[in-house]
N, C-alpha and C positions, 0 to 999 in steps of 0.2 A: 504494500500500500504506500502511496506517495503522498506526503503531506506538504503543503505549501506554507512557507514561513509567513507569519503575519506581516513582517516588514516587506516581503515581496508583494503581498496583496496591497499594502498601503502605497508602495511605490507605483504599482500599476494603476491604482485608483487616482493617485496624484497626477500621473501622466495623462490619463484620460480626461481628468478635470481641466488640466492645463491646455490640452489639445482642443477640447470643446470651447474653452474660453477664447483661445486664439481664433478659432473658426468664427465665433460670434462677432469678435472685434473686426475681423476681415469683412464679414458681411456688412457690418455697419459702415466701415470705411469705404466700401465699394458702392455706396449710395443708398443703402437701406437705413435711412436715418429715422428710425422708428423709436419713439419714447419707450415702448415696451421692451424693445431689444436692448436699449441702453440700460434699462432697469435690470434685465436679466444678466447683463454683463457685470453690473455691480454685485448682484447676488452671487455670481460665480466667483468673482474675486474675493468676496467675503468668505466663501467656502474654502478657497485656496489658502487664505490667511489663517483659517481655523484648523487646517489640516496638520496632523502631528509632524509630518516631514518639514513643513514650513516653520513650525515652532523651533525646530532644531537647526535651521539653516538661516542665519541672520541676513545673508545677501538676498536670498529668495524672499524673505519676509519684507525687506526694505523695498525690493522691486514691486511686489504685490501691493504694498502700502501706497507707493507712488501711483501705480496704475489705478488703484481704488479711488484715490483722491481725484485723479483726472476724470475717471468715468462717473463719479458722483457729480462732478461739475457738469459734465456733458448731460447727464440725466436731468439735473436741475434746470439747465438751460432749455432743454427740450420741453420740460413740463411748463416752464414759463412761456415758451413760444406758443403753446396752446392758448394761453390767455392774452398774448400780445403778438398775433401773427404777422404784423407789419414790420417787425424788426428784421434786419439782415441776418442771414444764417451763416455761421461759421462754427463747426463742431469739433474740429481737430487741429 
């Protein structure tokens, strides 16, 4: 019987979460400037920050914190655009 180490599962989970987040950011940057998508990116980045692997890797944690701050700003800007649609658009 073959057992998978918990750390291997966590690393695979982290890789999938990271890849999915990159895909979402790429979709957004390629013109799908949807407030819901920006919000989902924020949620994904929060999950990455909470992941045990990130807790043990200061460089990754710092990178995800910076990305989270950026995408929270994007998400807020998009939410505000709904209420003020006449303002110019610049998301990234």
